[in-house]
BADREN-247943 format. One record per residue: x, y, z of N, C-alpha, C in turn; residue in three letters. Coordinates in steps of 0.05 Angstrom, whole numbers, padded with zeros to 5 digits, always signed. Example, Ala and Ser with C-alpha at 12.3 -4.5 7.8 and 13.67 -1.06 7.14 Angstrom:
% residues 2
+00264-00114+00156+00246-00090+00156+00264-00066+00156ALA+00257-00045+00142+00273-00021+00143+00258+00001+00157SER
***
This chain:
% residues 426
+02427+01547+01607+02399+01551+01603+02389+01572+01624UNK+02373+01591+01615+02364+01613+01633+02343+01602+01652UNK+02346+01611+01677+02326+01604+01697+02308+01628+01704UNK+02310+01649+01687+02293+01672+01692+02264+01665+01688UNK+02246+01677+01703+02217+01672+01699+02208+01682+01672UNK+02187+01669+01661+02176+01678+01636+02164+01706+01639UNK+02161+01719+01616+02150+01746+01615+02121+01745+01604UNK+02103+01759+01618+02076+01763+01608+02073+01793+01603UNK+02069+01801+01578+02066+01829+01571+02036+01836+01567UNK+02027+01856+01581+02000+01866+01578+02001+01892+01562UNK+01989+01892+01538+01991+01915+01520+01966+01932+01523UNK+01968+01954+01538+01945+01971+01545+01924+01955+01560UNK+01904+01970+01570+01883+01956+01585+01859+01975+01587UNK+01839+01966+01602+01816+01983+01607+01823+02003+01629UNK+01810+02026+01629+01814+02046+01649+01797+02040+01673UNK+01804+02020+01688+01787+02010+01710+01805+01993+01728UNK+01794+01987+01752+01808+01968+01769+01812+01941+01755UNK+01791+01932+01741+01792+01907+01727+01816+01907+01707UNK+01821+01930+01695+01842+01931+01675+01869+01924+01685UNK+01874+01928+01711+01900+01922+01723+01902+01894+01735UNK+01879+01881+01738+01879+01855+01751+01894+01833+01736UNK+01895+01833+01709+01911+01812+01697+01941+01813+01704UNK+01951+01838+01708+01979+01841+01717+01983+01829+01744UNK+01964+01834+01762+01966+01823+01789+01965+01792+01788UNK+01946+01782+01772+01943+01753+01769+01968+01740+01758UNK+01980+01753+01737+02004+01742+01725+02028+01742+01745UNK+02030+01764+01760+02051+01765+01780+02048+01744+01801UNK+02024+01740+01810+02018+01719+01830+02026+01691+01819UNK+02024+01687+01793+02032+01662+01781+02062+01660+01777UNK+02077+01681+01783+02106+01680+01782+02118+01691+01757UNK+02102+01704+01739+02112+01715+01715+02125+01743+01720UNK+02145+01749+01704+02156+01776+01703+02136+01792+01686UNK+02123+01812+01699+02101+01826+01686+02110+01852+01674UNK+02101+01856+01649+02107+01881+01634+02081+01895+01627UNK+02080+01920+01633+02058+01937+01623+02069+01953+01600UNK+02057+01950+01577+02066+01965+01553+02044+01985+01546UNK+02051+02010+01544+02031+02031+01539+02044+02055+01525UNK+02028+02069+01509+02038+02094+01498+02035+02117+01518UNK+02022+02111+01540+02019+02131+01562+02017+02115+01588UNK+02039+02105+01599+02038+02086+01622+02025+02098+01647UNK+02023+02124+01649+02011+02136+01673+01981+02138+01671UNK+01969+02131+01648+01940+02135+01646+01924+02118+01665UNK+01936+02096+01674+01921+02078+01692+01925+02085+01721UNK+01942+02104+01727+01947+02111+01756+01923+02124+01769UNK+01903+02132+01754+01880+02145+01766+01861+02125+01779UNK+01862+02099+01772+01844+02080+01784+01854+02072+01812UNK+01835+02063+01828+01842+02060+01857+01861+02037+01862UNK+01863+02016+01845+01882+01994+01849+01910+02001+01840UNK+01913+02024+01827+01938+02031+01814+01962+02031+01833UNK+01959+02043+01856+01982+02045+01875+01992+02017+01882UNK+01974+01999+01888+01982+01972+01895+01995+01957+01872UNK+01982+01958+01848+01991+01943+01825+02017+01954+01815UNK+02020+01980+01812+02045+01992+01803+02068+01985+01822UNK+02062+01985+01848+02084+01981+01867+02091+01951+01870UNK+02072+01934+01868+02077+01905+01875+02075+01886+01852UNK+02061+01892+01831+02055+01872+01811+02064+01878+01783UNK+02075+01902+01778+02086+01908+01752+02116+01909+01755UNK+02130+01891+01741+02159+01889+01743+02173+01908+01724UNK+02160+01915+01702+02173+01931+01682+02151+01946+01666UNK+02158+01971+01659+02140+01987+01642+02155+01994+01616UNK+02142+01989+01594+02154+01996+01568+02136+02016+01554UNK+02146+02039+01548+02131+02059+01533+02136+02055+01503UNK+02115+02051+01488+02118+02046+01459+02092+02055+01445UNK+02093+02055+01419+02069+02061+01403+02052+02036+01402UNK+02033+02034+01421+02016+02010+01423+01994+02010+01403UNK+01992+02030+01386+01973+02030+01364+01985+02017+01339UNK+02010+02007+01341+02024+01995+01319+02034+01967+01326UNK+02025+01947+01311+02035+01920+01316+02065+01918+01312UNK+02075+01932+01292+02104+01932+01287+02120+01943+01311UNK+02110+01965+01322+02124+01977+01345+02122+01959+01369UNK+02099+01947+01374+02097+01929+01397+02116+01905+01394UNK+02116+01893+01370+02134+01870+01365+02163+01878+01367UNK+02170+01901+01358+02198+01910+01360+02207+01913+01389UNK+02189+01924+01406+02195+01928+01434+02198+01902+01449UNK+02183+01882+01440+02183+01856+01454+02203+01836+01442UNK+02214+01843+01419+02232+01824+01405+02255+01815+01422UNK+02269+01833+01437+02291+01822+01453+02283+01801+01473UNK+02260+01804+01486+02250+01784+01504+02244+01758+01490UNK+02231+01761+01466+02225+01737+01450+02250+01723+01441UNK+02269+01738+01431+02294+01726+01421+02309+01711+01443UNK+02307+01722+01468+02320+01709+01491+02305+01685+01502UNK+02281+01680+01490+02265+01657+01499+02250+01662+01525UNK+02247+01688+01532+02235+01694+01557+02205+01702+01555UNK+02196+01709+01531+02169+01719+01528+02149+01696+01527UNK+02134+01693+01548+02115+01671+01550+02088+01677+01539UNK+02080+01703+01539+02054+01710+01529+02050+01740+01526UNK+02031+01747+01510+02023+01775+01506+01993+01776+01505UNK+01981+01796+01519+01952+01797+01520+01943+01825+01525UNK+01917+01829+01522+01904+01854+01529+01875+01848+01537UNK+01863+01867+01551+01834+01864+01558+01818+01888+01548UNK+01831+01904+01530+01817+01927+01519+01812+01922+01489UNK+01788+01928+01480+01781+01923+01452+01799+01937+01433UNK+01809+01961+01440+01825+01977+01422+01851+01962+01413UNK+01861+01945+01430+01887+01932+01424+01885+01902+01418UNK+01861+01892+01416+01858+01863+01411+01870+01855+01384UNK+01865+01869+01362+01877+01860+01337+01908+01863+01337UNK+01918+01884+01350+01947+01888+01351+01960+01865+01366UNK+01949+01858+01389+01960+01836+01405+01958+01810+01391UNK+01936+01805+01377+01932+01780+01362+01954+01778+01340UNK+01960+01800+01327+01980+01799+01306+02008+01794+01317UNK+02014+01807+01340+02040+01803+01352+02043+01774+01362UNK+02022+01764+01375+02023+01736+01384+02028+01717+01361UNK+02014+01722+01339+02017+01704+01315+02046+01706+01304UNK+02058+01730+01304+02085+01733+01294+02105+01717+01311UNK+02100+01717+01337+02119+01704+01355+02112+01675+01361UNK+02090+01665+01349+02082+01638+01355+02072+01633+01383UNK+02060+01654+01394+02050+01652+01422+02019+01648+01421UNK+02008+01637+01443+01979+01632+01443+01964+01658+01440UNK+01942+01658+01425+01925+01682+01422+01903+01678+01402UNK+01886+01697+01401+01864+01698+01382+01876+01701+01354UNK+01864+01689+01334+01873+01692+01307+01869+01722+01299UNK+01887+01733+01283+01883+01761+01275+01857+01766+01261UNK+01847+01747+01244+01821+01751+01231+01798+01753+01250UNK+01798+01735+01270+01777+01735+01290+01779+01761+01307UNK+01803+01769+01313+01807+01794+01329+01795+01818+01314UNK+01800+01819+01288+01789+01842+01272+01759+01841+01272UNK+01747+01817+01269+01718+01814+01269+01706+01823+01296UNK+01719+01816+01318+01709+01823+01344+01712+01853+01349UNK+01733+01865+01339+01740+01893+01344+01721+01912+01329UNK+01714+01905+01305+01699+01923+01287+01670+01915+01286UNK+01652+01932+01296+01624+01924+01297+01612+01919+01270UNK+01622+01933+01249+01611+01928+01223+01620+01900+01213UNK+01645+01893+01216+01654+01866+01208+01640+01844+01224UNK+01636+01849+01250+01622+01830+01266+01594+01825+01257UNK+01579+01847+01251+01552+01844+01241+01551+01830+01214UNK+01570+01836+01197+01570+01823+01170+01576+01794+01173UNK+01594+01786+01191+01601+01758+01194+01577+01742+01206UNK+01564+01755+01225+01540+01742+01237+01517+01739+01217UNK+01512+01761+01202+01491+01760+01182+01496+01739+01161UNK+01521+01736+01152+01528+01716+01132+01523+01688+01143UNK+01526+01684+01169+01523+01658+01181+01494+01653+01191UNK+01476+01672+01186+01449+01668+01194+01444+01673+01224UNK+01463+01687+01237+01460+01693+01265+01445+01720+01268UNK+01424+01720+01285+01406+01743+01288+01420+01768+01298UNK+01420+01789+01282+01431+01815+01290+01410+01836+01282UNK+01412+01860+01294+01394+01881+01285+01400+01890+01256UNK+01380+01902+01243+01386+01914+01217+01407+01935+01221UNK+01426+01937+01201+01449+01955+01205+01457+01965+01177UNK+01470+01989+01178+01480+02001+01153+01503+02020+01160UNK+01525+02017+01146+01547+02037+01149+01541+02061+01132UNK+01534+02083+01146+01527+02108+01132+01553+02124+01129UNK+01557+02134+01105+01581+02150+01100+01575+02179+01091UNK+01549+02186+01094+01542+02214+01089+01517+02220+01106UNK+01510+02245+01109+01486+02252+01124+01461+02241+01111UNK+01459+02244+01085+01436+02234+01070+01434+02203+01073UNK+01457+02190+01072+01458+02161+01076+01447+02153+01103UNK+01456+02168+01124+01447+02162+01151+01417+02166+01154UNK+01406+02187+01143+01377+02192+01144+01362+02171+01129UNK+01372+02162+01106+01358+02141+01091+01357+02115+01106UNK+01380+02108+01120+01381+02084+01136+01361+02086+01159UNK+01360+02109+01172+01342+02112+01195+01313+02109+01185UNK+01306+02120+01162+01279+02117+01151+01273+02088+01146UNK+01293+02073+01136+01289+02045+01130+01284+02028+01155UNK+01299+02034+01176+01297+02018+01201+01274+02028+01218UNK+01266+02054+01215+01245+02065+01231+01256+02078+01256UNK+01240+02096+01268+01248+02110+01293+01235+02097+01317UNK+01249+02097+01340+01276+02106+01343+01296+02086+01331UNK+01320+02096+01325+01342+02079+01316+01367+02085+01332UNK+01387+02070+01327+01413+02073+01342+01434+02082+01322UNK+01450+02102+01330+01473+02110+01315+01498+02107+01332UNK+01518+02094+01322+01542+02087+01338+01567+02087+01321UNK+01590+02092+01334+01616+02088+01320+01621+02058+01318UNK+01639+02050+01300+01643+02022+01295+01666+02010+01311UNK+01683+02027+01322+01707+02016+01335+01713+02030+01362UNK+01692+02038+01376+01695+02048+01403+01688+02026+01423UNK+01692+02032+01449+01685+02014+01470+01671+02030+01492UNK+01662+02017+01513+01650+02030+01537+01626+02047+01530UNK+01611+02040+01509+01587+02054+01500+01592+02083+01491UNK+01617+02089+01484+01624+02116+01475+01610+02121+01448UNK+01595+02143+01448+01583+02152+01423+01558+02137+01414UNK+01549+02118+01430+01525+02103+01423+01500+02119+01432UNK+01482+02125+01413+01460+02143+01418+01434+02132+01406UNK+01412+02134+01422+01385+02128+01412+01375+02154+01399UNK+01366+02152+01374+01356+02175+01360+01327+02172+01353UNK+01311+02192+01361+01282+02191+01357+01273+02208+01334UNK+01290+02225+01323+01282+02243+01302+01305+02245+01282UNK+01299+02255+01257+01320+02259+01238+01342+02279+01248UNK+01334+02299+01262+01354+02318+01273+01373+02304+01292UNK+01363+02286+01308+01380+02271+01327+01399+02252+01312UNK+01389+02240+01290+01406+02223+01273+01429+02240+01262UNK+01422+02263+01251+01443+02281+01240+01463+02289+01261UNK+01453+02297+01285+01472+02305+01306+01491+02282+01314UNK+01480+02258+01317+01496+02235+01325+01516+02228+01303UNK+01507+02229+01278+01525+02222+01255+01547+02243+01254UNK+01541+02268+01257+01562+02289+01255+01582+02286+01278UNK+01572+02280+01302+01591+02277+01324+01611+02255+01319UNK+01601+02233+01308+01619+02209+01303+01637+02214+01279UNK+01625+02223+01257+01641+02226+01233+01660+02249+01233UNK+01657+02268+01252+01675+02291+01253+01703+02284+01263UNK+01706+02261+01276+01732+02253+01286+01742+02229+01270UNK+01767+02231+01261+01779+02209+01245+01792+02188+01263UNK+01795+02194+01289+01807+02175+01307+01789+02169+01331UNK+01794+02146+01344+01778+02138+01366+01789+02148+01393UNK+01778+02138+01415+01786+02146+01442+01816+02141+01447UNK+01827+02121+01435+01856+02114+01439+01873+02124+01415UNK+01862+02141+01398+01879+02153+01377+01883+02135+01353UNK+01867+02114+01350+01869+02097+01327+01850+02106+01305UNK+01856+02100+01280+01839+02109+01258+01811+02097+01260UNK+01791+02114+01256+01763+02104+01255+01755+02097+01227UNK+01738+02077+01224+01726+02072+01198+01708+02096+01191UNK+01708+02105+01166+01691+02128+01159+01662+02124+01164UNK+01649+02146+01172+01620+02146+01176+01612+02135+01203UNK+01587+02125+01204+01576+02114+01229+01558+02091+01223UNK+01553+02075+01243+01534+02052+01240+01506+02061+01248UNK+01487+02058+01230+01459+02063+01237+01445+02036+01239UNK+01431+02032+01261+01420+02006+01267+01390+02007+01275UNK+01377+01985+01271+01351+01981+01282+01352+01980+01312UNK+01334+01993+01325+01333+01993+01355+01321+01967+01364UNK+01334+01953+01382+01324+01928+01394+01311+01934+01420UNK+01285+01930+01421+01269+01935+01445+01269+01910+01462UNK+01280+01911+01486+01281+01888+01503+01302+01892+01525UNK+01309+01870+01539+01329+01872+01560+01355+01859+01551UNK+01377+01868+01564+01403+01859+01555+01417+01841+01575UNK+01431+01821+01564+01447+01804+01581+01474+01801+01566UNK+01493+01789+01580+01518+01781+01567+01524+01752+01574UNK+01537+01739+01555+01544+01710+01558+01574+01708+01560UNK+01583+01696+01582+01612+01694+01588+01622+01666+01582UNK+01643+01664+01566+01653+01637+01559+01684+01638+01556UNK+01696+01614+01557+01724+01611+01552+01728+01586+01536UNK+01745+01588+01515+01752+01564+01499+01777+01551+01512UNK+01773+01527+01522+01795+01513+01536+01798+01486+01523UNK+01822+01480+01514+01829+01454+01502+01808+01447+01480UNK+01801+01466+01464+01783+01462+01442+01754+01460+01449UNK+01747+01463+01475+01719+01462+01483+01710+01490+01494UNK+01687+01499+01484+01677+01525+01493+01662+01520+01519UNK+01672+01532+01540+01660+01529+01567+01645+01555+01573UNK+01619+01552+01579+01602+01575+01585+01601+01578+01616UNK+01611+01600+01626+01610+01606+01654+01583+01614+01664UNK+01567+01626+01646+01540+01634+01653+01531+01659+01639UNK+01508+01669+01647+01496+01692+01635+01495+01714+01656UNK+01501+01738+01648+01501+01762+01665+01477+01780+01658UNK+01461+01787+01678+01440+01807+01674+01453+01835+01674UNK+01445+01852+01655+01457+01878+01653+01436+01899+01657UNK+01442+01919+01673+01424+01942+01678+01435+01966+01663UNK+01419+01978+01646+01428+02001+01630+01415+02027+01640UNK+01429+02049+01637+01419+02075+01645+01399+02086+01624UNK+01388+02110+01629+01367+02121+01612+01378+02129+01585UNK+01360+02127+01565+01366+02137+01538+01368+02168+01539UNK+01382+02179+01520+01390+02168+01494+01416+02152+01495UNK+01428+02147+01518+01453+02134+01520+01449+02105+01529UNK+01471+02089+01529+01469+02061+01535+01491+02054+01556UNK+01491+02070+01578+01511+02067+01599+01504+02042+01616UNK+01524+02026+01622+01520+02003+01639+01520+02011+01668UNK+01497+02008+01681+01494+02017+01709+01496+01994+01729UNK+01500+01970+01720+01502+01948+01739+01501+01921+01725UNK+01512+01900+01739+01511+01873+01728+01504+01854+01751UNK+01492+01831+01744+01485+01811+01763+01493+01783+01752UNK+01507+01768+01768+01516+01741+01759+01511+01721+01782UNK+01499+01698+01776+01488+01690+01750+01460+01703+01746UNK+01451+01702+01721+01426+01714+01713+01403+01702+01729UNK+01383+01719+01734+01359+01710+01747+01337+01701+01727UNK+01344+01701+01701+01325+01693+01681+01320+01663+01682UNK+01299+01654+01670+01292+01626+01669+01313+01610+01653UNK+01315+01585+01658+01335+01568+01644+01330+01568+01614UNK+01305+01566+01604+01302+01566+01575+01311+01592+01562UNK+01307+01615+01575+01316+01640+01564+01347+01642+01564UNK+01359+01633+01586+01388+01633+01588+01400+01615+01566UNK+01388+01592+01562+01398+01573+01542+01396+01585+01513UNK+01374+01599+01509+01370+01612+01483+01393+01632+01477UNK+01399+01648+01498+01421+01668+01495+01448+01654+01492UNK+01453+01633+01506+01478+01619+01504+01481+01607+01476UNK+01460+01595+01466+01462+01583+01439+01467+01604+01418UNK+01454+01627+01420+01459+01649+01401+01488+01658+01403UNK+01498+01661+01428+01526+01669+01432+01545+01649+01420UNK+01539+01624+01423+01556+01603+01412+01558+01606+01381UNK+01535+01610+01369+01535+01612+01339+01549+01638+01330UNK+01546+01659+01345+01559+01684+01338+01590+01681+01340UNK+01599+01668+01361+01628+01664+01364+01639+01647+01341UNK+01624+01627+01333+01632+01611+01310+01633+01628+01285UNK+01613+01646+01282+01611+01663+01258+01635+01681+01255UNK+01644+01693+01277+01667+01711+01275+01694+01697+01276UNK+01693+01671+01280+01718+01655+01280+01733+01655+01306UNK+01719+01661+01328+01732+01663+01354+01745+01635+01360UNK+01771+01635+01364+01785+01609+01366+01804+01608+01390UNK+01803+01627+01408+01821+01626+01431+01811+01642+01455UNK+01813+01631+01479+01810+01646+01503+01782+01654+01510UNK+01780+01677+01524+01755+01686+01535+01739+01702+01514UNK+01712+01702+01519+01694+01718+01502+01672+01729+01519UNK+01662+01752+01510+01640+01766+01524+01621+01775+01502UNK+01598+01762+01501+01578+01767+01480+01554+01780+01492UNK+01547+01804+01481+01524+01818+01491+01500+01812+01474UNK+01477+01806+01487+01453+01797+01473+01429+01813+01483UNK+01412+01821+01465+01387+01834+01472+01364+01814+01468UNK+01348+01809+01488+01325+01792+01485+01301+01809+01477UNK+01290+01804+01454+01267+01819+01443+01243+01801+01441UNK+01221+01813+01433+01196+01797+01429+01200+01776+01407UNK+01219+01780+01389+01224+01761+01368+01248+01742+01374UNK+01256+01742+01399+01279+01725+01407+01304+01741+01411UNK+01326+01727+01418+01351+01741+01423+01364+01751+01398UNK+01378+01774+01401+01393+01786+01379+01421+01794+01389UNK+01441+01791+01372+01468+01798+01380+01472+01828+01381UNK+01483+01838+01403+01491+01866+01405+01521+01870+01399UNK+01538+01854+01413+01567+01855+01408+01579+01828+01413UNK+01601+01823+01400+01617+01799+01405+01645+01809+01411UNK+01654+01805+01435+01680+01815+01445+01699+01792+01450UNK+01723+01793+01438+01742+01771+01441+01760+01775+01465UNK+01748+01778+01488+01763+01783+01513+01746+01775+01536UNK+01758+01777+01560+01743+01774+01585+01722+01797+01587UNK+01700+01792+01602+01682+01814+01607+01695+01836+01624UNK+01687+01861+01618+01699+01883+01632+01682+01891+01656UNK+01684+01916+01664+01671+01927+01688+01678+01908+01712UNK+01659+01901+01728+01665+01884+01751+01655+01855+01747UNK+01649+01847+01723+01637+01821+01718+01656+01798+01727UNK+01682+01801+01722+01701+01780+01731+01700+01777+01762UNK+01697+01800+01776+01695+01798+01805+01669+01784+01813UNK+01647+01790+01799+01622+01777+01805+01624+01747+01801UNK+01638+01739+01779+01641+01711+01773+01657+01697+01796UNK+01678+01711+01805+01694+01700+01827+01679+01697+01853UNK+01663+01718+01859+01647+01717+01884+01626+01695+01882UNK+01615+01691+01858+01593+01672+01855+01602+01644+01852UNK+01624+01639+01837+01633+01612+01831+01660+01604+01842UNK+01676+01624+01850+01703+01618+01859+01723+01617+01837UNK+01714+01620+01812+01733+01619+01789+01747+01646+01786UNK+01773+01646+01787+01789+01670+01785+01796+01673+01755UNK+01778+01685+01741+01780+01685+01712+01805+01698+01701UNK+01814+01720+01714+01838+01733+01704+01862+01714+01705UNK+01865+01699+01727+01887+01680+01729+01885+01659+01708UNK+01861+01648+01704+01858+01626+01685+01863+01635+01656UNK+01855+01660+01650+01860+01670+01623+01890+01676+01619UNK+01904+01686+01639+01933+01689+01637+01946+01662+01632UNK+01936+01641+01644+01948+01615+01639+01945+01608+01610UNK+01922+01613+01598+01917+01606+01570+01937+01622+01552UNK+01941+01647+01558+01958+01664+01542+01988+01657+01545UNK+01994+01641+01565+02022+01632+01568+02025+01602+01564UNK+02006+01590+01550+02008+01563+01541+02000+01542+01561UNK+01987+01549+01582+01977+01530+01601+01947+01525+01597UNK+01937+01505+01610+01908+01500+01609+01895+01515+01632UNK+01870+01522+01629+01855+01536+01650+01837+01517+01665UNK+01834+01523+01690+01815+01508+01707+01791+01525+01714UNK+01768+01519+01703+01744+01535+01707+01724+01520+01725UNK+01734+01502+01741+01716+01487+01759+01705+01505+01781UNK+01679+01507+01783+01667+01523+01805+01673+01511+01832UNK+01678+01528+01852+01682+01518+01879+01661+01529+01898UNK+01643+01545+01888+01620+01554+01905+01596+01560+01887UNK+01573+01562+01899+01548+01566+01885+01533+01589+01898UNK+01542+01614+01891+01530+01637+01903+01522+01657+01881UNK+01519+01682+01887+01512+01703+01867+01525+01729+01876UNK+01527+01747+01856+01539+01773+01862+01527+01794+01843UNK+01528+01819+01852+01517+01841+01835+01534+01866+01839UNK+01536+01882+01818+01549+01908+01819+01529+01929+01812UNK+01532+01952+01823+01516+01975+01816+01534+02000+01815UNK+01529+02018+01795+01547+02040+01790+01534+02067+01797UNK+01551+02085+01806+01543+02112+01815+01548+02132+01792UNK+01527+02148+01787+01530+02169+01766+01520+02195+01777UNK+01530+02217+01765+01521+02244+01773+01494+02249+01760UNK+01478+02265+01774+01452+02273+01764+01453+02299+01749UNK+01473+02315+01754+01477+02340+01738+01506+02346+01735UNK+01511+02365+01717+01539+02372+01711+01550+02392+01732UNK+01576+02391+01736+01588+02410+01755+01615+02399+01763UNK+01624+02408+01787+01649+02399+01798+01643+02383+01823UNK+01655+02359+01825+01650+02341+01848+01664+02353+01872UNK+01649+02357+01894+01661+02366+01919+01665+02342+01939UNK+01651+02320+01933+01654+02297+01951+01632+02277+01946UNK+01635+02253+01957+01614+02233+01956+01609+02223+01985UNK+01585+02228+01995+01578+02220+02022+01568+02191+02022UNK+01571+02178+02045+01558+02152+02050+01575+02127+02045UNK+01600+02130+02039+01616+02106+02033+01619+02088+02058UNK+01621+02100+02081+01623+02084+02106+01598+02067+02110UNK+01575+02080+02106+01549+02066+02108+01547+02044+02087UNK+01555+02050+02063+01553+02030+02041+01569+02005+02048UNK+01592+02009+02059+01609+01986+02066+01598+01970+02089UNK+01580+01982+02105+01568+01967+02127+01543+01951+02119UNK+01534+01954+02095+01511+01938+02086+01519+01908+02085UNK+01504+01890+02097+01511+01862+02097+01515+01851+02069UNK+01537+01836+02065+01542+01824+02039+01558+01841+02020UNK+01563+01866+02027+01579+01883+02009+01608+01875+02011UNK+01621+01871+01988+01649+01863+01987+01667+01885+01977UNK+01656+01905+01963+01673+01927+01954+01656+01952+01949UNK+01667+01974+01957+01657+02001+01950+01680+02016+01940UNK+01679+02024+01914+01702+02038+01902+01692+02064+01890UNK+01705+02085+01898+01698+02112+01888+01721+02121+01870UNK+01716+02121+01844+01736+02128+01824+01739+02158+01820UNK+01717+02173+01825+01718+02202+01821+01727+02216+01847UNK+01740+02239+01845+01752+02252+01868+01744+02281+01869UNK+01744+02293+01892+01737+02322+01894+01754+02338+01875UNK+01740+02356+01861+01752+02373+01841+01749+02363+01813UNK+01740+02338+01810+01736+02327+01783+01711+02339+01770UNK+01712+02346+01744+01687+02354+01730+01670+02329+01726UNK+01644+02331+01730+01626+02309+01727+01602+02317+01711UNK+01588+02298+01700+01563+02302+01685+01546+02277+01686UNK+01521+02279+01679+01505+02255+01676+01518+02237+01656UNK+01518+02211+01662+01534+02193+01646+01524+02190+01617UNK+01543+02194+01599+01538+02189+01570+01552+02165+01560UNK+01573+02156+01575+01586+02130+01569+01596+02119+01596UNK+01607+02095+01595+01617+02083+01620+01640+02098+01632UNK+01653+02115+01616+01675+02131+01627+01666+02153+01646UNK+01641+02159+01646+01630+02181+01663+01622+02171+01691UNK+01623+02146+01697+01614+02135+01722+01633+02143+01745UNK+01622+02147+01769+01637+02157+01791+01648+02136+01810UNK+01637+02112+01809+01645+02091+01827+01626+02068+01826UNK+01630+02048+01843+01612+02025+01843+01612+02011+01869UNK+01592+01993+01873+01591+01975+01895+01588+01947+01885UNK+01598+01928+01900+01595+01899+01893+01585+01885+01919UNK+01565+01869+01916+01554+01854+01938+01550+01825+01930UNK+01552+01807+01949+01548+01778+01944+01525+01768+01962UNK+01514+01745+01954+01493+01733+01969+01489+01704+01961UNK+01471+01690+01975+01466+01662+01968+01449+01660+01943UNK+01434+01681+01936+01417+01680+01912+01422+01707+01897UNK+01413+01707+01872+01415+01732+01857+01398+01754+01870UNK+01375+01747+01880+01359+01767+01894+01373+01779+01918UNK+01386+01763+01934+01401+01773+01957+01422+01792+01948UNK+01437+01784+01927+01459+01801+01918+01450+01828+01907UNK+01428+01827+01891+01418+01851+01879+01408+01870+01901UNK+01392+01861+01920+01381+01878+01940+01403+01891+01957UNK+01424+01875+01963+01446+01886+01978+01462+01907+01963UNK+01467+01902+01937+01482+01921+01921+01466+01947+01918UNK+01440+01945+01914+01423+01968+01911+01421+01984+01937UNK+01420+01969+01960+01419+01982+01986+01445+01998+01990UNK+01468+01986+01982+01493+02000+01986+01495+02024+01968UNK+01487+02021+01943+01488+02044+01925+01471+02067+01935UNK+01448+02060+01947+01430+02081+01958+01442+02097+01980UNK+01464+02088+01992+01477+02104+02013+01495+02126+02002UNK+01502+02124+01976+01522+02142+01964+01509+02166+01952UNK+01518+02190+01959+01507+02215+01949+01529+02233+01939UNK+01531+02237+01913+01552+02256+01904+01544+02285+01911UNK+01563+02301+01920+01559+02330+01924+01572+02344+01900UNK+01555+02360+01886+01564+02371+01861+01560+02402+01862UNK+01581+02417+01857+01580+02446+01855+01573+02453+01826UNK+01551+02465+01822+01542+02473+01795+01552+02501+01788UNK+01549+02508+01764+01559+02534+01754+01546+02558+01769UNK+01521+02554+01778+01508+02577+01792+01513+02577+01821UNK+01531+02559+01830+01539+02559+01858+01522+02541+01876UNK+01500+02531+01865+01483+02513+01881+01496+02486+01883UNK+01488+02471+01903+01499+02445+01907+01475+02425+01910UNK+01463+02417+01887+01440+02399+01888+01448+02372+01900UNK+01429+02359+01912+01434+02332+01924+01415+02312+01912UNK
***
């Protein structure tokens, strides 16, 4: 009988520090860790990469990760040898692929049908609407005239977005017919998404939800949906929907939090979510909460770190346990708060440096300052989460403490940008 440790395979991930943390958590649990990617070096740009690649990744497999057949073929020898304990991902692009592979091998995972519903915003909206779960008005437009007709029906401003992207890529607030046409053409002109997978034809045209946004974090453990809490989300200026910061736990009143949690619960039931972590984005409007997205994975960005700072729950480790057939322990060991805030460029150009990191780290309560952009990188005002330059995380005894500390730290950071005319605005 083999005494080799079990294998946990991570199939692609998010392009962030968070994206590499499941590999570290799995390695700490004693698993032989495998990173599977069609471009294994794409994650080396994030600041945790040197540590994780050197210490926490035991094996790298290059394969066509846009194909469930190719992923299954690459993992089959480990499965046949009885060594493959689990397969997972934390990026939306690969959730259906991983779900299908897990189902083929009889491993723990989200059902393929639920994974498809979570991955595709059109399917998610349709499932929620059929179950009576509040969503914005929506329409899949497959022509320019169709997009304009939908915008007229929902009224201006409206939102135009791709159906299978992540990180707010391509999501645009449109105030005029010309803007609707521009957004529709940008989306429909590409047949593949950010990771090279086929896009559903056309674009989603939606009613604009006026209000503030939160996300609801939960994990299904032993058949019980456990809600970790509600995260307050800060968004950047329109016409884009860039996430500029998160705060956990929410500072909203308990009745509002409970309303959002109940809507998230119903949405997860509507899409058939039946395994592991979920991250549900909700907009609170004058008419009550509405579903923005239902994601069948852990929350991205720095939310898992905020949860750990606030509650002591190491979500990445506990989710790895679930994917390898163990039970998760979500018992809080502390009662604090944490907040993240993100740095963005104010104009386009070439980054020559970011001042103030030493000062930012000296702000009381700051636990991390991470600068993802480097001198020589082209930068622009953020149009998606991929354009952000770095972030700060701070903790405190209350949400107010954490927010003020994070904002104070962010205020120390100043990008220096060389513009085309040679000026260096500050």
